[in-house]
N, C-alpha and C positions, 0 to 999 in steps of 0.2 A: 498374408494376405496376397492375393493373385492381383496381378496389373490392372485389370481391370477395377478390383473391386478398391483398388487406391483410387484408380481415376472417377470412379462413383462417388466415393466420400468425398473426395476433394472439390468435384462439382457439388454436389449435396451442400456442402459449407459455403462455397461461394452462392448458390443460389439462398441462401439464408435457411437453411434447414439446421438442426438441433445436431450436434455431434459427440457422441461417449465413444470413450475407450475405455479399455483394461489394459494389465500388464500380461507377458504371454501367458506365466503361470497362474494368474487370477482368474476369480470368478464373477465378480462384481462389476458392473460398468458406472464409471462416473460422467459427468458432464464434462465436455472439451469445449469451454466459450473461447477461449483462445489456442488451437492446437499446435502442438508443436512438431507434428507429423513424423515422431520416429518410429518408422516401420518395423525396426527392427526389435525394439522392444516392447512394442503395445501395438496392440488390435484395434481400431477404430469401425463404429459402424455408425449408419443415419439411426437415430434414437428411435425407438419404436413409439406410436401415435400411441397416447395415454386417452385412455376409454373409460367414462361414467355411467353408470347405470341410476337409471331415474325413477320415479315412480310416482302415481296421482297415490293419494292417500282418502280414504273415507275419513268424512269430520263431522262433526256434530253442530251445528248452529242452533242454538235455542233449542226447540224441539223436532228441527229438520234433519232429514242425513243427504250429503250430497258427496262427491269426488271432488278432492280439490281442484282450484283450477291452478295451481302453480305442481311442480315437478319437483321433488326432492330426492336424496339419498336414501334418508334413514327418519325412521320415524321420530327418532329425536331431533335431527335438523329442520321437521317439520313445526313441530310443538314448538321449538324455540322460534322460527319463522314468527306463528300464530301468537304466540303471547308478546313478541314486541308489535305486532300489527296490529291484530285482531281479538281482544282479548276474548270473545263471545266464541270464536270460532277453538274446538277442542277436535286433532287429529284422533283418530282411535285406532287405524291398522291400515297397513299398505294394502293396495289392489293389486295385485300379481300381474293382473292379466294387462297394466297401462304399463309395462316395463318398454323402457324405452334406452339403448344404448347409445351415447354420442361421443365423438371422438374430441381431445381437447386439443 
């Protein structure tokens, strides 16, 4: 790591950002909750922001069809939600044109 990369990652940690590390010869990144800052054996980075893709779903309510008012990741998630909340509403299919990507 360059001196500037080291400064940036330590500053980010002090600012409360999630840091990850990996061994010099490894490919897998791990969360560094309390980093030891060993820059000889490990590489550190600011954890990339996680994204989640959500959609509305076509639902059937009685004899009517409409878009769900709630966004879900999967049809299974939508079915579980409606089975618990509203047994009369049945999700049918994902509405691709409602795709929404959010950062978590």
